[in-house]
Biopython code that builds the backbone (N, CA, C, O; Angstrom):
import numpy as np
from Bio.PDB.StructureBuilder import StructureBuilder

atoms = [
    (1, "MET", "N", (4.494, -16.213, -8.928)),
    (1, "MET", "CA", (3.858, -15.107, -9.585)),
    (1, "MET", "C", (4.154, -13.833, -8.800)),
    (1, "MET", "O", (4.157, -13.838, -7.569)),
    (2, "HIS", "N", (4.400, -12.756, -9.517)),
    (2, "HIS", "CA", (4.638, -11.462, -8.875)),
    (2, "HIS", "C", (3.332, -10.674, -8.926)),
    (2, "HIS", "O", (2.783, -10.437, -10.001)),
    (3, "ILE", "N", (2.849, -10.278, -7.772)),
    (3, "ILE", "CA", (1.557, -9.617, -7.645)),
    (3, "ILE", "C", (1.747, -8.253, -6.984)),
    (3, "ILE", "O", (2.470, -8.134, -5.994)),
    (4, "ALA", "N", (1.097, -7.226, -7.535)),
    (4, "ALA", "CA", (1.101, -5.890, -6.938)),
    (4, "ALA", "C", (-0.235, -5.674, -6.243)),
    (4, "ALA", "O", (-1.293, -5.835, -6.851)),
    (5, "GLN", "N", (-0.183, -5.314, -4.983)),
    (5, "GLN", "CA", (-1.377, -4.919, -4.233)),
    (5, "GLN", "C", (-1.268, -3.416, -4.033)),
    (5, "GLN", "O", (-0.235, -2.920, -3.583)),
    (6, "ILE", "N", (-2.325, -2.692, -4.363)),
    (6, "ILE", "CA", (-2.304, -1.239, -4.299)),
    (6, "ILE", "C", (-3.357, -0.781, -3.301)),
    (6, "ILE", "O", (-4.545, -1.058, -3.469)),
    (7, "ALA", "N", (-2.919, -0.083, -2.268)),
    (7, "ALA", "CA", (-3.819, 0.360, -1.204)),
    (7, "ALA", "C", (-4.002, 1.868, -1.247)),
    (7, "ALA", "O", (-3.075, 2.596, -1.605)),
    (8, "PRO", "N", (-5.177, 2.341, -0.889)),
    (8, "PRO", "CA", (-5.355, 3.785, -0.732)),
    (8, "PRO", "C", (-4.397, 4.299, 0.348)),
    (8, "PRO", "O", (-4.079, 3.575, 1.291)),
    (9, "LEU", "N", (-3.949, 5.513, 0.213)),
    (9, "LEU", "CA", (-2.977, 6.065, 1.157)),
    (9, "LEU", "C", (-3.627, 6.678, 2.390)),
    (9, "LEU", "O", (-2.924, 7.167, 3.274)),
    (10, "ALA", "N", (-4.951, 6.662, 2.467)),
    (10, "ALA", "CA", (-5.647, 7.289, 3.593)),
    (10, "ALA", "C", (-5.337, 6.602, 4.916)),
    (10, "ALA", "O", (-5.215, 7.272, 5.941)),
    (11, "GLU", "N", (-5.207, 5.282, 4.912)),
    (11, "GLU", "CA", (-4.942, 4.504, 6.123)),
    (11, "GLU", "C", (-3.758, 3.580, 5.888)),
    (11, "GLU", "O", (-3.426, 3.256, 4.748)),
    (12, "ALA", "N", (-3.128, 3.161, 6.972)),
    (12, "ALA", "CA", (-2.055, 2.159, 6.891)),
    (12, "ALA", "C", (-2.686, 0.797, 6.601)),
    (12, "ALA", "O", (-3.896, 0.616, 6.738)),
    (13, "VAL", "N", (-1.853, -0.143, 6.204)),
    (13, "VAL", "CA", (-2.287, -1.525, 5.973)),
    (13, "VAL", "C", (-1.545, -2.406, 6.956)),
    (13, "VAL", "O", (-0.319, -2.473, 6.876)),
    (14, "PRO", "N", (-2.208, -3.088, 7.882)),
    (14, "PRO", "CA", (-3.631, -2.988, 8.208)),
    (14, "PRO", "C", (-3.918, -1.639, 8.873)),
    (14, "PRO", "O", (-3.010, -1.001, 9.405)),
    (15, "PRO", "N", (-5.166, -1.212, 8.844)),
    (15, "PRO", "CA", (-5.491, 0.112, 9.372)),
    (15, "PRO", "C", (-5.363, 0.179, 10.891)),
    (15, "PRO", "O", (-5.682, -0.772, 11.604)),
    (16, "LYS", "N", (-4.894, 1.313, 11.356)),
    (16, "LYS", "CA", (-4.807, 1.525, 12.802)),
    (16, "LYS", "C", (-6.162, 1.932, 13.362)),
    (16, "LYS", "O", (-6.445, 1.726, 14.543)),
    (17, "PHE", "N", (-6.998, 2.511, 12.503)),
    (17, "PHE", "CA", (-8.340, 2.927, 12.882)),
    (17, "PHE", "C", (-9.313, 2.226, 11.948)),
    (17, "PHE", "O", (-9.141, 1.047, 11.637)),
    (18, "TYR", "N", (-10.311, 2.930, 11.511)),
    (18, "TYR", "CA", (-11.260, 2.353, 10.567)),
    (18, "TYR", "C", (-10.630, 2.287, 9.189)),
    (18, "TYR", "O", (-9.912, 3.205, 8.792)),
    (19, "GLY", "N", (-10.884, 1.236, 8.469)),
    (19, "GLY", "CA", (-10.386, 1.110, 7.114)),
    (19, "GLY", "C", (-10.686, -0.265, 6.557)),
    (19, "GLY", "O", (-9.821, -1.141, 6.563)),
    (20, "GLY", "N", (-11.896, -0.465, 6.077)),
    (20, "GLY", "CA", (-12.302, -1.780, 5.575)),
    (20, "GLY", "C", (-11.495, -2.230, 4.373)),
    (20, "GLY", "O", (-11.066, -3.382, 4.310)),
    (21, "THR", "N", (-11.281, -1.331, 3.413)),
    (21, "THR", "CA", (-10.518, -1.681, 2.214)),
    (21, "THR", "C", (-9.098, -2.074, 2.578)),
    (21, "THR", "O", (-8.579, -3.072, 2.077)),
    (22, "GLU", "N", (-8.468, -1.297, 3.446)),
    (22, "GLU", "CA", (-7.086, -1.575, 3.839)),
    (22, "GLU", "C", (-6.980, -2.894, 4.605)),
    (22, "GLU", "O", (-5.981, -3.604, 4.484)),
    (23, "ARG", "N", (-8.001, -3.221, 5.387)),
    (23, "ARG", "CA", (-8.010, -4.490, 6.126)),
    (23, "ARG", "C", (-8.078, -5.673, 5.161)),
    (23, "ARG", "O", (-7.367, -6.662, 5.338)),
    (24, "VAL", "N", (-8.933, -5.572, 4.142)),
    (24, "VAL", "CA", (-9.050, -6.644, 3.147)),
    (24, "VAL", "C", (-7.755, -6.778, 2.349)),
    (24, "VAL", "O", (-7.305, -7.892, 2.083)),
    (25, "ILE", "N", (-7.155, -5.657, 1.967)),
    (25, "ILE", "CA", (-5.878, -5.698, 1.246)),
    (25, "ILE", "C", (-4.818, -6.392, 2.098)),
    (25, "ILE", "O", (-4.016, -7.170, 1.582)),
    (26, "HIS", "N", (-4.815, -6.113, 3.399)),
    (26, "HIS", "CA", (-3.853, -6.766, 4.295)),
    (26, "HIS", "C", (-4.071, -8.280, 4.305)),
    (26, "HIS", "O", (-3.115, -9.041, 4.149)),
    (27, "TRP", "N", (-5.305, -8.720, 4.485)),
    (27, "TRP", "CA", (-5.586, -10.164, 4.520)),
    (27, "TRP", "C", (-5.167, -10.833, 3.210)),
    (27, "TRP", "O", (-4.519, -11.880, 3.224)),
    (28, "LEU", "N", (-5.539, -10.225, 2.076)),
    (28, "LEU", "CA", (-5.178, -10.805, 0.781)),
    (28, "LEU", "C", (-3.669, -10.866, 0.593)),
    (28, "LEU", "O", (-3.133, -11.882, 0.151)),
    (29, "THR", "N", (-2.987, -9.779, 0.929)),
    (29, "THR", "CA", (-1.534, -9.725, 0.772)),
    (29, "THR", "C", (-0.846, -10.798, 1.603)),
    (29, "THR", "O", (0.022, -11.514, 1.104)),
    (30, "GLU", "N", (-1.230, -10.906, 2.859)),
    (30, "GLU", "CA", (-0.589, -11.885, 3.741)),
    (30, "GLU", "C", (-0.847, -13.326, 3.269)),
    (30, "GLU", "O", (0.050, -14.165, 3.344)),
    (31, "GLU", "N", (-2.041, -13.613, 2.792)),
    (31, "GLU", "CA", (-2.341, -14.961, 2.295)),
    (31, "GLU", "C", (-1.583, -15.276, 1.016)),
    (31, "GLU", "O", (-1.110, -16.398, 0.833)),
    (32, "LEU", "N", (-1.464, -14.289, 0.126)),
    (32, "LEU", "CA", (-0.707, -14.510, -1.102)),
    (32, "LEU", "C", (0.761, -14.781, -0.804)),
    (32, "LEU", "O", (1.372, -15.641, -1.439)),
    (33, "VAL", "N", (1.331, -14.061, 0.149)),
    (33, "VAL", "CA", (2.719, -14.316, 0.566)),
    (33, "VAL", "C", (2.831, -15.713, 1.168)),
    (33, "VAL", "O", (3.777, -16.442, 0.870)),
    (34, "ALA", "N", (1.873, -16.090, 2.011)),
    (34, "ALA", "CA", (1.894, -17.417, 2.643)),
    (34, "ALA", "C", (1.807, -18.537, 1.599)),
    (34, "ALA", "O", (2.326, -19.632, 1.815)),
    (35, "LEU", "N", (1.156, -18.261, 0.480)),
    (35, "LEU", "CA", (1.049, -19.248, -0.596)),
    (35, "LEU", "C", (2.299, -19.288, -1.471)),
    (35, "LEU", "O", (2.391, -20.101, -2.392)),
    (36, "GLY", "N", (3.259, -18.410, -1.183)),
    (36, "GLY", "CA", (4.528, -18.435, -1.898)),
    (36, "GLY", "C", (4.661, -17.441, -3.037)),
    (36, "GLY", "O", (5.636, -17.493, -3.787)),
    (37, "HIS", "N", (3.705, -16.543, -3.182)),
    (37, "HIS", "CA", (3.782, -15.554, -4.251)),
    (37, "HIS", "C", (4.709, -14.400, -3.855)),
    (37, "HIS", "O", (4.886, -14.101, -2.674)),
    (38, "ASN", "N", (5.284, -13.772, -4.857)),
    (38, "ASN", "CA", (6.132, -12.600, -4.670)),
    (38, "ASN", "C", (5.217, -11.383, -4.742)),
    (38, "ASN", "O", (4.776, -11.003, -5.827)),
    (39, "VAL", "N", (4.931, -10.774, -3.606)),
    (39, "VAL", "CA", (3.937, -9.695, -3.532)),
    (39, "VAL", "C", (4.610, -8.382, -3.152)),
    (39, "VAL", "O", (5.435, -8.329, -2.240)),
    (40, "THR", "N", (4.241, -7.328, -3.867)),
    (40, "THR", "CA", (4.659, -5.973, -3.537)),
    (40, "THR", "C", (3.419, -5.193, -3.137)),
    (40, "THR", "O", (2.436, -5.153, -3.876)),
    (41, "LEU", "N", (3.467, -4.574, -1.965)),
    (41, "LEU", "CA", (2.367, -3.760, -1.475)),
    (41, "LEU", "C", (2.738, -2.293, -1.625)),
    (41, "LEU", "O", (3.735, -1.839, -1.063)),
    (42, "TYR", "N", (1.943, -1.557, -2.378)),
    (42, "TYR", "CA", (2.102, -0.113, -2.533)),
    (42, "TYR", "C", (1.157, 0.535, -1.534)),
    (42, "TYR", "O", (-0.063, 0.442, -1.672)),
    (43, "ALA", "N", (1.724, 1.192, -0.527)),
    (43, "ALA", "CA", (0.912, 1.728, 0.565)),
    (43, "ALA", "C", (1.720, 2.775, 1.331)),
    (43, "ALA", "O", (2.844, 3.110, 0.956)),
    (44, "SER", "N", (1.134, 3.276, 2.395)),
    (44, "SER", "CA", (1.840, 4.245, 3.238)),
    (44, "SER", "C", (2.968, 3.555, 4.002)),
    (44, "SER", "O", (2.929, 2.345, 4.226)),
    (45, "GLY", "N", (3.966, 4.332, 4.396)),
    (45, "GLY", "CA", (5.155, 3.795, 5.050)),
    (45, "GLY", "C", (4.918, 3.222, 6.432)),
    (45, "GLY", "O", (5.765, 2.481, 6.931)),
    (46, "ASP", "N", (3.800, 3.536, 7.073)),
    (46, "ASP", "CA", (3.504, 2.973, 8.384)),
    (46, "ASP", "C", (2.719, 1.676, 8.285)),
    (46, "ASP", "O", (2.181, 1.194, 9.283)),
    (47, "SER", "N", (2.650, 1.109, 7.089)),
    (47, "SER", "CA", (2.003, -0.187, 6.895)),
    (47, "SER", "C", (2.909, -1.296, 7.398)),
    (47, "SER", "O", (4.131, -1.151, 7.422)),
    (48, "VAL", "N", (2.299, -2.411, 7.802)),
    (48, "VAL", "CA", (3.033, -3.567, 8.304)),
    (48, "VAL", "C", (2.637, -4.765, 7.456)),
    (48, "VAL", "O", (1.461, -5.121, 7.387)),
    (49, "THR", "N", (3.619, -5.389, 6.811)),
    (49, "THR", "CA", (3.332, -6.495, 5.917)),
    (49, "THR", "C", (4.532, -7.420, 5.814)),
    (49, "THR", "O", (5.664, -7.021, 6.089)),
    (50, "SER", "N", (4.274, -8.658, 5.415)),
    (50, "SER", "CA", (5.373, -9.580, 5.135)),
    (50, "SER", "C", (5.745, -9.529, 3.651)),
    (50, "SER", "O", (6.699, -10.184, 3.230)),
    (51, "ALA", "N", (5.010, -8.768, 2.870)),
    (51, "ALA", "CA", (5.332, -8.547, 1.463)),
    (51, "ALA", "C", (6.394, -7.447, 1.366)),
    (51, "ALA", "O", (6.749, -6.820, 2.364)),
    (52, "ARG", "N", (6.885, -7.229, 0.164)),
    (52, "ARG", "CA", (7.782, -6.093, -0.059)),
    (52, "ARG", "C", (6.929, -4.830, -0.045)),
    (52, "ARG", "O", (5.936, -4.745, -0.769)),
    (53, "LEU", "N", (7.303, -3.858, 0.763)),
    (53, "LEU", "CA", (6.541, -2.625, 0.888)),
    (53, "LEU", "C", (7.187, -1.522, 0.076)),
    (53, "LEU", "O", (8.363, -1.207, 0.259)),
    (54, "GLU", "N", (6.407, -0.935, -0.825)),
    (54, "GLU", "CA", (6.822, 0.268, -1.555)),
    (54, "GLU", "C", (6.067, 1.417, -0.916)),
    (54, "GLU", "O", (4.891, 1.641, -1.199)),
    (55, "ALA", "N", (6.758, 2.142, -0.052)),
    (55, "ALA", "CA", (6.123, 3.226, 0.692)),
    (55, "ALA", "C", (6.103, 4.491, -0.147)),
    (55, "ALA", "O", (7.149, 5.018, -0.526)),
    (56, "ILE", "N", (4.931, 4.959, -0.424)),
    (56, "ILE", "CA", (4.755, 6.152, -1.233)),
    (56, "ILE", "C", (4.864, 7.409, -0.367)),
    (56, "ILE", "O", (5.360, 8.440, -0.820)),
    (57, "TRP", "N", (4.403, 7.316, 0.865)),
    (57, "TRP", "CA", (4.431, 8.427, 1.824)),
    (57, "TRP", "C", (4.697, 7.819, 3.191)),
    (57, "TRP", "O", (4.247, 6.700, 3.437)),
    (58, "PRO", "N", (5.402, 8.489, 4.092)),
    (58, "PRO", "CA", (5.795, 7.881, 5.371)),
    (58, "PRO", "C", (4.638, 7.497, 6.303)),
    (58, "PRO", "O", (4.753, 6.545, 7.076)),
    (59, "ARG", "N", (3.521, 8.238, 6.228)),
    (59, "ARG", "CA", (2.406, 7.962, 7.143)),
    (59, "ARG", "C", (1.083, 8.003, 6.392)),
    (59, "ARG", "O", (0.972, 8.608, 5.326)),
    (60, "ALA", "N", (0.087, 7.349, 6.970)),
    (60, "ALA", "CA", (-1.258, 7.394, 6.400)),
    (60, "ALA", "C", (-1.727, 8.846, 6.307)),
    (60, "ALA", "O", (-1.487, 9.640, 7.217)),
    (61, "LEU", "N", (-2.384, 9.185, 5.226)),
    (61, "LEU", "CA", (-2.771, 10.571, 4.982)),
    (61, "LEU", "C", (-3.781, 11.092, 5.994)),
    (61, "LEU", "O", (-3.797, 12.287, 6.290)),
    (62, "ARG", "N", (-4.614, 10.225, 6.521)),
    (62, "ARG", "CA", (-5.597, 10.676, 7.504)),
    (62, "ARG", "C", (-4.918, 11.124, 8.794)),
    (62, "ARG", "O", (-5.451, 11.968, 9.514)),
    (63, "ILE", "N", (-3.755, 10.570, 9.088)),
    (63, "ILE", "CA", (-3.001, 10.932, 10.286)),
    (63, "ILE", "C", (-2.093, 12.131, 10.017)),
    (63, "ILE", "O", (-1.860, 12.953, 10.903)),
    (64, "ASP", "N", (-1.584, 12.222, 8.794)),
    (64, "ASP", "CA", (-0.619, 13.272, 8.427)),
    (64, "ASP", "C", (-1.358, 14.490, 7.881)),
    (64, "ASP", "O", (-1.857, 14.470, 6.756)),
    (65, "GLY", "N", (-1.423, 15.524, 8.666)),
    (65, "GLY", "CA", (-2.129, 16.732, 8.263)),
    (65, "GLY", "C", (-1.323, 17.660, 7.367)),
    (65, "GLY", "O", (-1.822, 18.713, 6.970)),
    (66, "SER", "N", (-0.089, 17.294, 7.041)),
    (66, "SER", "CA", (0.762, 18.189, 6.258)),
    (66, "SER", "C", (0.545, 18.082, 4.755)),
    (66, "SER", "O", (1.056, 18.908, 3.999)),
    (67, "VAL", "N", (-0.201, 17.086, 4.314)),
    (67, "VAL", "CA", (-0.384, 16.865, 2.878)),
    (67, "VAL", "C", (-1.483, 17.789, 2.353)),
    (67, "VAL", "O", (-2.608, 17.786, 2.854)),
    (68, "ARG", "N", (-1.138, 18.574, 1.337)),
    (68, "ARG", "CA", (-2.103, 19.507, 0.754)),
    (68, "ARG", "C", (-2.854, 18.887, -0.413)),
    (68, "ARG", "O", (-4.028, 19.188, -0.626)),
    (69, "ASP", "N", (-2.185, 18.023, -1.171)),
    (69, "ASP", "CA", (-2.811, 17.440, -2.357)),
    (69, "ASP", "C", (-2.605, 15.929, -2.365)),
    (69, "ASP", "O", (-1.602, 15.430, -2.874)),
    (70, "ALA", "N", (-3.558, 15.219, -1.799)),
    (70, "ALA", "CA", (-3.460, 13.752, -1.736)),
    (70, "ALA", "C", (-3.508, 13.134, -3.130)),
    (70, "ALA", "O", (-2.934, 12.068, -3.351)),
    (71, "ASN", "N", (-4.179, 13.784, -4.062)),
    (71, "ASN", "CA", (-4.258, 13.246, -5.425)),
    (71, "ASN", "C", (-2.882, 13.138, -6.057)),
    (71, "ASN", "O", (-2.613, 12.185, -6.789)),
    (72, "ALA", "N", (-2.003, 14.100, -5.788)),
    (72, "ALA", "CA", (-0.642, 14.059, -6.340)),
    (72, "ALA", "C", (0.100, 12.825, -5.838)),
    (72, "ALA", "O", (0.846, 12.199, -6.590)),
    (73, "LEU", "N", (-0.100, 12.477, -4.579)),
    (73, "LEU", "CA", (0.563, 11.284, -4.035)),
    (73, "LEU", "C", (0.008, 10.007, -4.663)),
    (73, "LEU", "O", (0.764, 9.078, -4.945)),
    (74, "HIS", "N", (-1.293, 9.955, -4.883)),
    (74, "HIS", "CA", (-1.883, 8.775, -5.519)),
    (74, "HIS", "C", (-1.411, 8.632, -6.965)),
    (74, "HIS", "O", (-1.171, 7.517, -7.429)),
    (75, "ILE", "N", (-1.277, 9.741, -7.673)),
    (75, "ILE", "CA", (-0.747, 9.692, -9.046)),
    (75, "ILE", "C", (0.702, 9.225, -9.031)),
    (75, "ILE", "O", (1.109, 8.439, -9.886)),
    (76, "SER", "N", (1.475, 9.697, -8.078)),
    (76, "SER", "CA", (2.867, 9.259, -7.937)),
    (76, "SER", "C", (2.939, 7.756, -7.669)),
    (76, "SER", "O", (3.806, 7.067, -8.206)),
    (77, "MET", "N", (2.032, 7.253, -6.842)),
    (77, "MET", "CA", (1.998, 5.822, -6.551)),
    (77, "MET", "C", (1.687, 5.034, -7.827)),
    (77, "MET", "O", (2.338, 4.027, -8.101)),
    (78, "LEU", "N", (0.713, 5.477, -8.597)),
    (78, "LEU", "CA", (0.363, 4.777, -9.836)),
    (78, "LEU", "C", (1.502, 4.826, -10.848)),
    (78, "LEU", "O", (1.698, 3.877, -11.608)),
    (79, "GLU", "N", (2.251, 5.921, -10.863)),
    (79, "GLU", "CA", (3.421, 6.003, -11.738)),
    (79, "GLU", "C", (4.462, 4.950, -11.330)),
    (79, "GLU", "O", (5.058, 4.293, -12.184)),
    (80, "GLY", "N", (4.669, 4.800, -10.022)),
    (80, "GLY", "CA", (5.603, 3.788, -9.541)),
    (80, "GLY", "C", (5.165, 2.373, -9.888)),
    (80, "GLY", "O", (5.993, 1.527, -10.225)),
    (81, "VAL", "N", (3.879, 2.118, -9.808)),
    (81, "VAL", "CA", (3.348, 0.801, -10.189)),
    (81, "VAL", "C", (3.610, 0.564, -11.673)),
    (81, "VAL", "O", (4.031, -0.523, -12.067)),
    (82, "GLY", "N", (3.365, 1.569, -12.482)),
    (82, "GLY", "CA", (3.613, 1.445, -13.919)),
    (82, "GLY", "C", (5.077, 1.188, -14.244)),
    (82, "GLY", "O", (5.389, 0.386, -15.124)),
    (83, "GLN", "N", (5.969, 1.861, -13.542)),
    (83, "GLN", "CA", (7.396, 1.660, -13.773)),
    (83, "GLN", "C", (7.849, 0.267, -13.360)),
    (83, "GLN", "O", (8.768, -0.293, -13.957)),
    (84, "ASP", "N", (7.204, -0.294, -12.338)),
    (84, "ASP", "CA", (7.576, -1.617, -11.854)),
    (84, "ASP", "C", (6.857, -2.753, -12.586)),
    (84, "ASP", "O", (7.122, -3.926, -12.322)),
    (85, "ALA", "N", (5.958, -2.412, -13.496)),
    (85, "ALA", "CA", (5.106, -3.427, -14.139)),
    (85, "ALA", "C", (5.905, -4.493, -14.894)),
    (85, "ALA", "O", (5.444, -5.629, -15.004)),
    (86, "ASN", "N", (7.055, -4.167, -15.401)),
    (86, "ASN", "CA", (7.845, -5.154, -16.150)),
    (86, "ASN", "C", (8.490, -6.200, -15.259)),
    (86, "ASN", "O", (8.964, -7.225, -15.748)),
    (87, "GLU", "N", (8.511, -5.949, -13.955)),
    (87, "GLU", "CA", (9.048, -6.952, -13.033)),
    (87, "GLU", "C", (8.087, -8.094, -12.963)),
    (87, "GLU", "O", (8.330, -9.063, -12.244)),
]
sb = StructureBuilder()
sb.init_structure("model")
sb.init_model(0)
sb.init_chain("A")
sb.init_seg("    ")
for serial, (resi, resn, name, xyz) in enumerate(atoms, 1):
    if name == "N":
        sb.init_residue(resn, " ", resi, " ")
    sb.init_atom(name, np.array(xyz, "f"), 0.0, 1.0, " ", f" {name:<3s}", serial, name[0])
structure = sb.get_structure()
């Protein structure tokens, strides 16, 4: 089965600092891969995973102060998920 995991861009997966949601996404993603599923993780580029990583932005937004509109990046990520949905 091909599964898409979508993480908020605020923190890396797994998070380097606080990030409960990102930590749970990491655990789920790694277990799904271990069970043999084809998993794509949509997250920041500094994420570490054994799944296929689709990096929407190079670094977690909380660390990267150069981003003016985080909503635009999240919309871009959702567009990418939609384009990949037929896979």
